[in-house]
N, C-alpha and C positions, 0 to 999 in steps of 0.2 A: 356785156363786156366787163372785164375785170377792172375795178377802180385802182388808182395808184395806191390807196391805203391798203386795199386787199393784196396788191402785188407786193407791197413791202412788208406784209405780215410774215413773220418767220415761217419758212416753208414747212418745218417739222411740226409747227403748231397749227398750220392751216391744213395739214394732211395732204399736201401735194408733193409732186416730184421737185427736188431741188434743181434750179437752173444752174448748170455747171459750165463754166468757161475754161477751156484748156488752151494754154498758149504754147504753140509749137507742135508740129506733126512729125517729129523725128521718132526715134525708137521709144522714148518715154511717153510721147503723146499717143502713139499707137497702143502701147501697153495700157495706158490709162483708159482709153476708150473701151478696149476689149474687156478689161477687168471690171470697170464700172458697170458696163452693161450686164455682165455676168452676175454682178451683185444686185441688179435690179434698178439701177439708175440709168435712165434713158434720155433725159432732157439735156443733151450734150451738144456743145459747139466747140470746134477746134479752130483757132485763129492761126494761120500759117502765112508768114511773110513771103515764102517762096511759091513756086508754081507746081510743086510736087511734094509728096511726103519724102522722108528719108533723112532730114537734118544734115548731120555732118557728112553722110555718105552721098547726099545730093550735092552739097557744096564743094566737096573735094573730089577732083577728077584728075589729079596729076599723074604722070606716068609712074608705074610701079606701086601705086597705092594698094596696100593690103592691111589686114588686121593681124595684130600680134596675139590674139586670143584664138584658140582652136575653134573651127566652125561648129563643131558639135556642141560646144558650150555657148558660143556667141549666137544664140538662137533664143527665140521666145519659148518659154516652157509650154505654151499652149499651141505652138506651131513649129514643132521640131521638124527639121528639113532633111529628108533622106537623100536629096539630090545635090548636096554640096559637091563641087568638083575637086576641091583641094582641102587639105588639112587646115591650112590657113587661107581663108578666102580673100580674093582680090576685090577691090572696091566696086567694080560694076556688078559683080554677082551679089554682093551684100545689098546694094541699092535695089537690084531686081527683087531680092527677097523681101525687103521692106515694102516695096510697092505691091508685091503679090499678097503679102500678109494683110496689108491695109485693105486691099480689094476683097480678099476672101472673107474678112471679118466685117466688112461694111464700114470701115473707118472713114474711107474717102467720102462717104455719103454725108458726113457731118463736118467736113473740113471746108473752111472758107479760105481758099487759096489767094495768094497775092494780097493778103489782108493782115498786116501786122497790128500790134497793140501799142499805142503811143502813151496812154495814160490809164492808170488804175487808181481810183479813189474810193476809200471805204466810207460809206454813208450808212451807218447801222440800220438794219442788219445786212445790207446788200453792198455789193461792189459796183461802182459806176465805171464802165469800161469804154474807152474811146479808141476807135480804130484809126489806122493810118488813112482810111478813106473819109474820116471826119464824122463817122457815126458814133452816137453815144447810146450804150445799152446797159442793162442792169442784170446782174447775176448774183445768186445766193452764195456761190462758192467759186473761187478762182484757183486753178492749179497751173503752176508754171512748169512747163516741160520744155523750157528754152535750152536746156543742156548746159554744159560746163564751158566748152570752147567753141565759140561761134563768131566772135569778133576778131578778125585778123589783126595781128600786131605788127606794125612796121617799125623798123629800127630808127632810132633818133641819130641820124648821121647827116652831117653837113653836106649840102648839095644833092640831097635825095631826089629832088625834082629836076635836076639839070641833066641827067643822063640822056644822051641823044638816041640811044638804041631802044630796044623793047624791054620793058620791065613790068613785072607783075608779081603778086603774092602767090604762093603755092596753092592757096585755097581759091584763087581766082585764075586758074591756069588758062592761058590763051592758046587754045589748040590750033589756031590759025597760023601760028608761027612755026615755020619749018626750021628745026634745029640742026639739020644735017650740015656738017662742016662748019658750024658757027662756033664762035668763042663765047662760051656760056659761063657766067659766074653764078654761084649759089652761095648765099649768105646763110650759114647755119649748118649744124651737123647733128641735129636731133633725129628722131624717128622718121619724120617727113623727108628731111634732107637726104638721109642715107638711102631711102627708097628711091628717090628721084635720081640721085647720083648713080646708084647701082643700075638703074634702068637706062639712062640716056647717055652715059659716058662713052659707050661703044659707038655711038653714031654722031656725036658732036666733033667739031674740029679740035677744040681744046676745052677742057673742063677746069675751071678755077674754083676751088672750094675754100671759102673764107671761114676758118675755124677759130672761134673764141675759146671754146672749151672742148677737150676731147671727151668722147663717150665710150663707156664700156659696152661691148656688144657680145651677144651670144648667137650662135647660128640658129637660123630658123629652119627647123627640120621639116621642110616642105614635102608634101607627098600628093600626087594626083590619084584620086580615087577611081577604081575601075568600075565599069558598068555592072559586072556581077555583084560587086560589093554594094553598090547603090540599090540594085534590085533586091538584095537581101534585106536592106534597111526598110525598103518599101513594104516588103511582105511580112516582116517581123518588127512591128513598131516598138516592142519592148527593148530591142537592141538600140534604137535611137535614144530611149530614155537612159539606158545603161551608159552609152557614150557621153551623154550630157553630164550625168553625175560623176562619172569617172574623171573627166577633165576638170570639172568643178572642184572635186575634193583633192585631186592630185596637185593641180597647178595652184589652186586657191591656197592650199595649206603651205606649199613651198614658198610662194611669194610672201604670203602673210607672215609666216614665221621668220623669214629672213629679214623683212623690213622692220618688224617689231622687236627685234633683239636677239634672235637665235644666231649665236656666233658661228656654230658649226655650219649652218646653211649659208650664212654670209661667206664663209670660207670656201664652200663648195662652188657658189656662184662666182666668186672672185677667181678661183683657179680655172674654171671653165672659160671665163672671159679672157684671162691672160693666155691660156692655151690657144684659144681661137685667134688672138692677135699674133702670137708667135708663129703659128702654123700657116697663116695666110698673108703675112707681110714679111718678106725676106730682107728688104732694105732696112738696115739698122737705124738710119737717120729718119726715115719715114715712120718706122715703128716707134721711135722715141717720141715723135710729134703726136702720134695717135694714142699714146699711153696716158690715161687720166692720172691725176694726182689725188684721187679720192676713192672711198670705198665703193665697190660695185653695189648697185641697187640704191645708192644715195639719190641719184637721179632716176627717172623712169628708165628701166632697162631696155636697151634697143635690141630687137630681134631682127637680124639681117645677115644673110650668108654671102651676099654679092657685093657689099660695099668695099670690103678690103681688096678683093680682086680689081674692082673698078678704080679705086683710088691709086692702085699700084700700076695702072696702065701708063704707057709713055705719054699719052696726051692729057693726063691728069696732073694737076698741080695743087698741092695742099699749102695754103697760105696761112701761117699762124701769126704773122705780124698784125698788129691792130689796124683797123681801118681809120685812116685820117679823114678822108672825105670821098664823096662820089663826084666825079667830073663828067663832062659830056662824053669823054672817051672811054671811061671805065671807072676803076676804083684805085685810088692812091692810098697806099699803106704808110704806116708810121716810119718805115725805113726809107721813105722817099720814092719807092718804086711805083710805077703806074702800070696797072694791069688792064690792058685794052680789051673791051668786051663788045659783043654784038647784042647779047641778051643777058639780062640780070634778073635772077629769081630770088625773092625774099622768102626763104623757108624759116621764118622767124616766129612761127607759132601764133598763139592767140592770147587775148587778154584773159587771164584766168580769174579775174575778180568781177567779171560782168554778171554772169548768171542771167537773170531776167533783164538787167539793165542793158541798153539805155532807156527802156520803158520806165516812165516816172511812176513810182508806186507810193501812194500816200495812205498811211494808216490812221489810227486813232489820234485825235488831238493834232492832226496835220503832220504827223511824223513822216519824214521823208526817208525812204529806204536807202537811197544812195548816200545820204548824209550820215545816217547811222552806221553804214558799213565803212565808208571813208577809206576805201582801198584795202580793207582787211575784213571781208565779209565773213560773218559767222551765223549760225542758225541753231535752233534747238533740234538735236538729233538729225540734223541735215535737212529738215523738211519744213520748219515753221519759225516764225519770229514773234516775240511778244509785241503786243500793240498792233498786230495785223491779223485780226480774227478772220477765220474761214479763208485764209490764204495759205496755200501749200506749195512746196517746191519739190520736184523730182530731180535728183542729182544736185541738190542745193549745197551750200557751203559745208565743208567738213564731211561730205559723204566719202565713203571708201572708193578711191580711184587709184589707178596704177595699172599694172599688168593683170587686170581682172576683167570679167565680163560686166560691163555697165548695164547690160540688159537685165542680168540677174539682180543687180542692185536696184534698178528702176522698178522692176516688178515687185520687189519686196516693199519698197517705199510706197508704191501704189496701194498695196494691201494695207499698210499702216494708215494711209489716208482714208481708205474705205472703212476701216474700223472706227475712225473718228466720225465719219459721216453717219455710220450706223448708230453710233452713240447719240448723235444729234437727233436722228429719227426716233429712236427708242425712248428718249427722255424729253422730247419736245424742246430741244435747246435752240436758242436764237443764234448762238455763236460759240466757237471754241478758239482759244488762243493760248500759247504757252504762258505760264506764270514767269514773271521776271526772275524770281528767286531760283526757280528750277533751271532757267536758261543760264543764269550766272554760275550756278553750281556745276552744271554740265560742262560749260566752256572752260571754267577754271580747272576742272579735272583733266580736260583734254590738253590744256596748256602745259600742265605738269607732265602728263604722260608722253606728249609728242617729243619732249626733250630726250627721251630714252630711245627713240627710234633711229634707224640708220639715216633717215632724212635729215637729222640734226647732227648725230654723232659721226656721220660718214665724211664730213668735211667738204661738202659741195654747196654750190649756190644754184638751186634749181627753180624752175617756174612754179613749183609748189609754194615757194616762200612769198608771202605778200607783205604789205606795208607794216604789219605787226612784227616782222622779223622772224616769224615762225611759219612752218608749212601749214597750208589750209587743207588739212587731211585728218581723217579719222585715225587716231593713234593706236587703237587696239586691233585685234584680229577681226577680219571681215565676218567670220562666222558668228562672232559675238554681236556684231551689228545686225546681222540678219535675224538673230534671235530677238534682239530688241525690237525690230520692226514687226515681229509676229506677236509681241507681248507688250502692247502699249500700257504705259503707266499713267492713268488718267489724273492722278493727283498732281501731276506736273502741269496740268492745264487749268485755265479758267473755263469752267463749264457754265456758260452764260444763258440764263433762262429768260431774262427780261431785257428787251431792247435797250431800256434806259441804263442797264448795267454796262452795256457795250460802249463805254466812252471813258477815256482816260487811260493812260499807261499806269497800271498798278499791279501789284503782286498777287492779289487775291480778289 
């Protein structure tokens, strides 16, 4: 039997497989398992707090749920799907795809379901992991695939708990509630809210939409794929690959150039959004309430064709007065009006600063990740933190997010992590962690560049902005980021050969 001393010998020096723990079995966790295995790393365990794979697509089941990235691109590159039913897939179909991919590639075989991770402590050269079941285990490498948006955010409104009707967050939809003929209130007008309102307004008694900020919207050019088309994709796999890269290059370049400063594309998007509003909302008073006072694409662009018709219905009421308090009967607004409700839905998004938190992560010298981030999380190239050796994040802080395929981003980040693990194996390293000086230079450059993007110049206040007052986003074009992921600069890292070196927060 292996002694503790042998178990703690750096894996690359002992000539054994690294023990790798992956936190989360959503899209990033699935990609990590498949790609790590392909690279020859097989000692893998995935810790998943839920009872199935899927992440956000498992958690969110609200009516009208769909993806705003075309299905052909919102796919794993190693599992391109010829059977998508729609150009923009709906939630249940994406969840089914996640489950099928995980099953086909044997991912579910290494997932420990209903088992979250409560604590991670670095004890050189290993990580001590404590599960929500009270187990303590040791791993050579930890990869966080917890995702970006997974902790529902509830509004800070007086009387939140006093409402006598049924209330729930959009990410915790209560399907036992029959909405037919009910007075339903929805707080929020982001992507989630617009999908919900578009879907249920036609069957509720009255829909009350409480809007704090108007959103720019562009039509979702939805299309149902025919059976002959899907048969063609099955028979000619190269067409799937073509569709994947076509959407990747087309949409990726448009959104990326518009958000990072291309005035012409910003103008094109603005005109499209304004035309969409004018053509679909005939009531001038309602149209004025729905017109944002900031540049299109400053917030995440909303793709929805059915919201404007829904909010224009006779049973729909757009409330723009601020919310004063929630009462047992409903919502009282700042003008003194009481809007009586039977059901209240919080479509108020998620905490964008969590990432792997609330898991307590302790690095070198007792450094606490939550304390270091302090509401403004940053990372080195979106995947690592100085002082936290052999700890990697997929979709970590300042990763490129927006109207892009996060599956593509995740896959490229996994490739980057694999390159680092390969380096450990080839050179017999005990650990790898970013150098503090490299981390500071990188984040300083982003802090300057982000001020030139539409997220700052566009005049809005979005969920991208954290405690720092700046958006937690990658400020350059996503294609540049993907190139960076394929070309790691090892000089930016501490390449630690001796376990004794792996102590203390230092730059070299």
